[in-house]
OpenMM code with the backbone's topology and positions (N, CA, C; nanometers):
from openmm import Vec3, app, unit

residues = "MET LYS TRP ALA LEU VAL ILE ALA GLY ILE SER ASP PHE ALA ARG PRO ALA GLU LYS LEU SER LEU THR GLN ASN ALA ALA LEU THR ALA THR GLY LEU ILE TRP THR ARG TRP CYS PHE VAL ILE ARG PRO GLN ASN TYR LEU LEU ALA ALA VAL ASN PHE PHE LEU ALA GLY VAL GLY ILE VAL GLN CYS SER ARG ILE ALA ALA TYR TYR ARG SER GLU LYS ALA LEU ALA ALA GLU LEU ARG ASP GLU VAL ARG GLU ALA ARG ARG GLU ILE GLU GLY ALA VAL GLY LYS LYS ALA".split()
positions = [
    Vec3(25.2211, -8.7488, 13.2768),
    Vec3(25.3537, -8.8041, 13.2961),
    Vec3(25.3525, -8.9583, 13.2919),
    Vec3(25.2532, -9.0183, 13.3578),
    Vec3(25.2475, -9.1647, 13.3582),
    Vec3(25.2164, -9.2212, 13.2210),
    Vec3(25.1488, -9.1423, 13.1370),
    Vec3(25.1209, -9.1904, 13.0019),
    Vec3(25.2508, -9.2145, 12.9266),
    Vec3(25.3561, -9.1415, 12.9630),
    Vec3(25.4862, -9.1634, 12.8988),
    Vec3(25.5374, -9.3041, 12.9295),
    Vec3(25.5125, -9.3527, 13.0505),
    Vec3(25.5528, -9.4896, 13.0852),
    Vec3(25.4745, -9.5920, 13.0032),
    Vec3(25.3464, -9.5649, 12.9825),
    Vec3(25.2646, -9.6553, 12.9017),
    Vec3(25.3149, -9.6560, 12.7577),
    Vec3(25.3422, -9.5373, 12.7037),
    Vec3(25.3918, -9.5272, 12.5657),
    Vec3(25.5278, -9.5951, 12.5524),
    Vec3(25.6139, -9.5764, 12.6527),
    Vec3(25.7454, -9.6422, 12.6489),
    Vec3(25.7297, -9.7941, 12.6529),
    Vec3(25.6360, -9.8427, 12.7334),
    Vec3(25.6111, -9.9868, 12.7389),
    Vec3(25.5580, -10.0410, 12.6078),
    Vec3(25.4704, -9.9635, 12.5443),
    Vec3(25.4171, -10.0055, 12.4143),
    Vec3(25.5272, -10.0063, 12.3096),
    Vec3(25.6164, -9.9076, 12.3157),
    Vec3(25.7263, -9.9050, 12.2180),
    Vec3(25.8224, -10.0215, 12.2392),
    Vec3(25.8260, -10.0759, 12.3604),
    Vec3(25.9109, -10.1926, 12.3874),
    Vec3(25.8561, -10.3205, 12.3253),
    Vec3(25.7326, -10.3176, 12.2730),
    Vec3(25.6803, -10.4354, 12.2040),
    Vec3(25.7674, -10.4705, 12.0842),
    Vec3(25.8354, -10.3718, 12.0288),
    Vec3(25.9208, -10.3956, 11.9121),
    Vec3(26.0560, -10.4545, 11.9520),
    Vec3(26.0931, -10.4432, 12.0783),
    Vec3(26.2219, -10.4961, 12.1236),
    Vec3(26.2137, -10.6468, 12.1418),
    Vec3(26.3256, -10.7164, 12.1184),
    Vec3(26.3258, -10.8611, 12.1440),
    Vec3(26.3105, -10.8887, 12.2940),
    Vec3(26.2480, -10.9993, 12.3269),
    Vec3(26.2183, -11.0320, 12.4666),
    Vec3(26.3441, -11.0473, 12.5513),
    Vec3(26.4552, -11.0897, 12.4905),
    Vec3(26.5772, -11.1081, 12.5706),
    Vec3(26.6370, -10.9758, 12.6162),
    Vec3(26.5946, -10.8659, 12.5576),
    Vec3(26.6452, -10.7339, 12.5959),
    Vec3(26.5590, -10.6675, 12.7034),
    Vec3(26.4459, -10.7278, 12.7388),
    Vec3(26.3546, -10.6686, 12.8355),
    Vec3(26.3935, -10.7086, 12.9770),
    Vec3(26.3612, -10.6222, 13.0720),
    Vec3(26.3905, -10.6480, 13.2121),
    Vec3(26.2657, -10.7018, 13.2818),
    Vec3(26.2764, -10.8213, 13.3373),
    Vec3(26.1635, -10.8806, 13.4079),
    Vec3(26.1317, -10.8021, 13.5346),
    Vec3(26.2334, -10.7623, 13.6095),
    Vec3(26.2085, -10.6898, 13.7341),
    Vec3(26.1432, -10.5542, 13.7076),
    Vec3(26.1877, -10.4852, 13.6058),
    Vec3(26.1289, -10.3554, 13.5732),
    Vec3(25.9829, -10.3708, 13.5315),
    Vec3(25.9541, -10.4670, 13.4461),
    Vec3(25.8167, -10.4865, 13.4004),
    Vec3(25.7278, -10.5413, 13.5111),
    Vec3(25.7822, -10.6220, 13.5989),
    Vec3(25.7044, -10.6700, 13.7134),
    Vec3(25.6707, -10.5541, 13.8065),
    Vec3(25.7656, -10.4631, 13.8260),
    Vec3(25.7398, -10.3455, 13.9096),
    Vec3(25.6335, -10.2560, 13.8470),
    Vec3(25.6400, -10.2359, 13.7157),
    Vec3(25.5383, -10.1554, 13.6480),
    Vec3(25.4009, -10.2215, 13.6579),
    Vec3(25.3971, -10.3522, 13.6459),
    Vec3(25.2707, -10.4245, 13.6590),
    Vec3(25.2139, -10.4079, 13.7994),
    Vec3(25.2990, -10.4272, 13.8995),
    Vec3(25.2533, -10.4170, 14.0382),
    Vec3(25.2034, -10.2764, 14.0709),
    Vec3(25.2794, -10.1749, 14.0323),
    Vec3(25.2353, -10.0382, 14.0620),
    Vec3(25.1074, -10.0052, 13.9863),
    Vec3(25.0974, -10.0524, 13.8628),
    Vec3(24.9747, -10.0280, 13.7870),
    Vec3(24.8534, -10.0895, 13.8541),
    Vec3(24.8672, -10.2132, 13.9008),
    Vec3(24.7549, -10.2803, 13.9666),
    Vec3(24.7204, -10.2154, 14.1003),
    Vec3(24.8221, -10.1849, 14.1790),
    Vec3(24.7986, -10.1248, 14.3107),
    Vec3(24.7313, -9.9887, 14.2975),
    Vec3(24.7844, -9.9042, 14.2106),
    Vec3(24.7297, -9.7694, 14.1969),
    Vec3(24.5954, -9.7689, 14.1256),
    Vec3(24.5688, -9.8658, 14.0392),
    Vec3(24.4352, -9.8755, 13.9798),
    Vec3(24.3329, -9.9023, 14.0893),
    Vec3(24.3644, -9.9948, 14.1756),
    Vec3(24.2746, -10.0247, 14.2881),
    Vec3(24.2577, -9.9022, 14.3765),
    Vec3(24.3657, -9.8336, 14.4062),
    Vec3(24.3608, -9.7180, 14.4949),
    Vec3(24.2744, -9.6059, 14.4366),
    Vec3(24.2746, -9.5911, 14.3058),
    Vec3(24.1950, -9.4857, 14.2412),
    Vec3(24.0457, -9.5062, 14.2620),
    Vec3(24.0044, -9.6292, 14.2892),
    Vec3(23.8629, -9.6550, 14.3151),
    Vec3(23.8301, -9.6533, 14.4642),
    Vec3(23.9320, -9.6578, 14.5496),
    Vec3(23.9104, -9.6538, 14.6938),
    Vec3(23.8946, -9.5096, 14.7405),
    Vec3(23.9745, -9.4200, 14.6872),
    Vec3(23.9732, -9.2806, 14.7316),
    Vec3(23.8442, -9.2116, 14.6887),
    Vec3(23.8108, -9.1055, 14.7588),
    Vec3(23.6952, -9.0226, 14.7231),
    Vec3(23.7429, -8.8812, 14.7011),
    Vec3(23.7118, -8.8181, 14.5919),
    Vec3(23.6346, -8.8671, 14.4790),
    Vec3(23.7190, -8.9636, 14.3960),
    Vec3(23.6527, -9.0568, 14.3320),
    Vec3(23.7233, -9.1547, 14.2498),
    Vec3(23.7847, -9.0850, 14.1289),
    Vec3(23.9070, -9.1247, 14.0973),
    Vec3(23.9802, -9.0617, 13.9872),
    Vec3(23.9888, -9.1615, 13.8716),
    Vec3(23.8969, -9.1493, 13.7764),
    Vec3(23.8880, -9.2447, 13.6664),
    Vec3(24.0016, -9.2292, 13.5658),
    Vec3(24.0480, -9.1076, 13.5437),
    Vec3(24.1581, -9.0884, 13.4485),
    Vec3(24.2877, -9.1493, 13.5021),
    Vec3(24.3131, -9.1298, 13.6306),
    Vec3(24.4317, -9.1906, 13.6907),
    Vec3(24.4182, -9.3426, 13.6934),
    Vec3(24.2970, -9.3916, 13.7160),
    Vec3(24.2742, -9.5364, 13.7124),
    Vec3(24.3008, -9.5907, 13.5727),
    Vec3(24.2614, -9.5155, 13.4703),
    Vec3(24.2816, -9.5611, 13.3323),
    Vec3(24.4294, -9.5730, 13.2989),
    Vec3(24.5081, -9.4721, 13.3335),
    Vec3(24.6507, -9.4776, 13.3008),
    Vec3(24.7186, -9.5909, 13.3765),
    Vec3(24.6801, -9.6122, 13.5014),
    Vec3(24.7398, -9.7211, 13.5782),
    Vec3(24.6941, -9.8572, 13.5277),
    Vec3(24.5710, -9.8662, 13.4816),
    Vec3(24.5216, -9.9904, 13.4228),
    Vec3(24.6022, -10.0251, 13.2981),
    Vec3(24.6253, -9.9267, 13.2113),
    Vec3(24.7033, -9.9525, 13.0904),
    Vec3(24.8495, -9.9815, 13.1238),
    Vec3(24.9021, -9.9187, 13.2281),
    Vec3(25.0386, -9.9477, 13.2716),
    Vec3(25.0496, -10.0934, 13.3164),
    Vec3(24.9513, -10.1392, 13.3926),
    Vec3(24.9509, -10.2795, 13.4359),
    Vec3(24.9354, -10.3729, 13.3165),
    Vec3(24.8505, -10.3358, 13.2227),
    Vec3(24.8296, -10.4190, 13.1041),
    Vec3(24.9550, -10.4351, 13.0214),
    Vec3(25.0253, -10.3242, 12.9995),
    Vec3(25.1508, -10.3300, 12.9238),
    Vec3(25.2526, -10.4157, 12.9987),
    Vec3(25.2590, -10.3992, 13.1309),
    Vec3(25.3525, -10.4782, 13.2103),
    Vec3(25.3218, -10.6271, 13.2055),
    Vec3(25.1939, -10.6620, 13.2090),
    Vec3(25.1545, -10.8032, 13.2024),
    Vec3(25.1933, -10.8632, 13.0676),
    Vec3(25.1686, -10.7888, 12.9604),
    Vec3(25.2048, -10.8382, 12.8269),
    Vec3(25.3558, -10.8589, 12.8173),
    Vec3(25.4334, -10.7621, 12.8673),
    Vec3(25.5791, -10.7735, 12.8595),
    Vec3(25.6298, -10.8888, 12.9459),
    Vec3(25.5747, -10.9045, 13.0653),
    Vec3(25.6165, -11.0159, 13.1514),
    Vec3(25.5835, -11.1503, 13.0873),
    Vec3(25.4695, -11.1589, 13.0203),
    Vec3(25.4360, -11.2848, 12.9530),
    Vec3(25.5290, -11.3100, 12.8346),
    Vec3(25.5711, -11.2043, 12.7642),
    Vec3(25.6686, -11.2212, 12.6555),
    Vec3(25.8019, -11.2717, 12.7108),
    Vec3(25.8444, -11.2156, 12.8232),
    Vec3(25.9709, -11.2573, 12.8848),
    Vec3(25.9612, -11.4026, 12.9308),
    Vec3(25.8492, -11.4398, 12.9926),
    Vec3(25.8309, -11.5779, 13.0389),
    Vec3(25.8317, -11.6754, 12.9213),
    Vec3(25.7672, -11.6386, 12.8125),
    Vec3(25.7666, -11.7251, 12.6937),
    Vec3(25.9076, -11.7399, 12.6374),
    Vec3(25.9844, -11.6327, 12.6394),
    Vec3(26.1231, -11.6389, 12.5918),
    Vec3(26.2051, -11.7334, 12.6797),
    Vec3(26.1918, -11.7213, 12.8128),
    Vec3(26.2670, -11.8089, 12.9025),
    Vec3(26.2267, -11.9551, 12.8834),
    Vec3(26.0971, -11.9812, 12.8626),
    Vec3(26.0525, -12.1188, 12.8387),
    Vec3(26.1128, -12.1743, 12.7108),
    Vec3(26.1172, -12.0928, 12.6059),
    Vec3(26.1732, -12.1413, 12.4793),
    Vec3(26.3235, -12.1644, 12.4919),
    Vec3(26.3923, -12.0792, 12.5663),
    Vec3(26.5357, -12.0988, 12.5883),
    Vec3(26.5614, -12.2262, 12.6684),
    Vec3(26.4781, -12.2518, 12.7668),
    Vec3(26.4937, -12.3719, 12.8481),
    Vec3(26.4714, -12.4969, 12.7634),
    Vec3(26.3708, -12.4928, 12.6762),
    Vec3(26.3435, -12.6068, 12.5880),
    Vec3(26.4580, -12.6271, 12.4899),
    Vec3(26.5130, -12.5187, 12.4382),
    Vec3(26.6248, -12.5280, 12.3450),
    Vec3(26.7474, -12.5867, 12.4144),
    Vec3(26.7723, -12.5441, 12.5387),
    Vec3(26.8864, -12.5969, 12.6131),
    Vec3(26.8698, -12.7470, 12.6383),
    Vec3(26.7493, -12.7902, 12.6707),
    Vec3(26.7250, -12.9331, 12.6932),
    Vec3(26.7448, -13.0124, 12.5645),
    Vec3(26.7002, -12.9569, 12.4531),
    Vec3(26.7177, -13.0234, 12.3241),
    Vec3(26.8656, -13.0357, 12.2889),
    Vec3(26.9422, -12.9302, 12.3109),
    Vec3(27.0859, -12.9346, 12.2830),
    Vec3(27.1565, -13.0340, 12.3739),
    Vec3(27.1157, -13.0386, 12.5005),
    Vec3(27.1754, -13.1319, 12.5954),
    Vec3(27.1525, -13.2757, 12.5490),
    Vec3(27.0322, -13.3059, 12.5015),
    Vec3(27.0023, -13.4403, 12.4512),
    Vec3(27.0861, -13.4739, 12.3284),
    Vec3(27.1030, -13.3777, 12.2387),
    Vec3(27.1843, -13.4003, 12.1190),
    Vec3(27.3302, -13.4246, 12.1551),
    Vec3(27.3810, -13.3518, 12.2536),
    Vec3(27.5198, -13.3711, 12.2969),
    Vec3(27.5364, -13.5096, 12.3584),
    Vec3(27.4408, -13.5525, 12.4394),
    Vec3(27.4483, -13.6863, 12.4992),
    Vec3(27.4466, -13.7948, 12.3920),
    Vec3(27.3611, -13.7767, 12.2923),
    Vec3(27.3529, -13.8741, 12.1837),
    Vec3(27.4834, -13.8783, 12.1045),
    Vec3(27.5407, -13.7627, 12.0755),
    Vec3(27.6677, -13.7575, 12.0028),
    Vec3(27.7788, -13.8211, 12.0854),
    Vec3(27.7748, -13.8003, 12.2156),
    Vec3(27.8764, -13.8583, 12.3031),
    Vec3(27.8679, -14.0107, 12.3012),
    Vec3(27.7459, -14.0626, 12.3054),
    Vec3(27.7283, -14.2083, 12.3003),
    Vec3(27.7800, -14.2647, 12.1683),
    Vec3(27.7513, -14.1941, 12.0588),
    Vec3(27.7992, -14.2390, 11.9278),
    Vec3(27.9514, -14.2386, 11.9226),
    Vec3(28.0130, -14.1354, 11.9762),
    Vec3(28.1598, -14.1261, 11.9764),
    Vec3(28.2192, -14.2354, 12.0638),
    Vec3(28.1611, -14.2548, 12.1828),
    Vec3(28.2120, -14.3592, 12.2716),
    Vec3(28.1962, -14.4970, 12.2081),
    Vec3(28.0856, -14.5173, 12.1378),
    Vec3(28.0648, -14.6451, 12.0695),
    Vec3(28.1657, -14.6657, 11.9580),
    Vec3(28.1949, -14.5593, 11.8823),
    Vec3(28.2915, -14.5695, 11.7724),
    Vec3(28.4317, -14.5911, 11.8263),
    Vec3(28.4674, -14.5233, 11.9330),
    Vec3(28.6010, -14.5384, 11.9917),
    Vec3(28.6136, -14.6766, 12.0550),
    Vec3(28.5078, -14.7245, 12.1193),
    Vec3(28.5101, -14.8563, 12.1823),
    Vec3(28.5258, -14.9683, 12.0809),
    Vec3(28.4699, -14.9541, 11.9611),
    Vec3(28.4804, -15.0566, 11.8573),
    Vec3(28.6212, -15.0638, 11.8009),
    Vec3(28.6894, -14.9491, 11.7933),
    Vec3(28.8244, -14.9456, 11.7364),
    Vec3(28.9276, -14.9971, 11.8348),
    Vec3(28.9006, -14.9863, 11.9624),
    Vec3(28.9999, -15.0231, 12.0620),
    Vec3(29.0107, -15.1690, 12.0855),
] * unit.nanometer
topology = app.Topology()
chain = topology.addChain("A")
for resn in residues:
    res = topology.addResidue(resn, chain)
    for name in ("N", "CA", "C"):
        topology.addAtom(name, app.Element.getBySymbol(name[0]), res)
């Protein structure tokens, strides 16, 4: 059953980063890491369950990093647009000030 979550996460690699949920992928990452650790604490150790949880955490980490990269690029784009608007405003104010 958990392999379905891993497969669904892998299929989300094709989706654009802006469509992904950070909270959902962070939760999948956290549960994957916690349960991977738990699989080695319990006796007898369950290596197959550890493997699926390890891959679940891995997929979640990759998706969270994609989302973070998307947010960083959006922030940089917004700053660039803000600078262009300020520059255009100065040019307009300068042109209007010369005519007045």
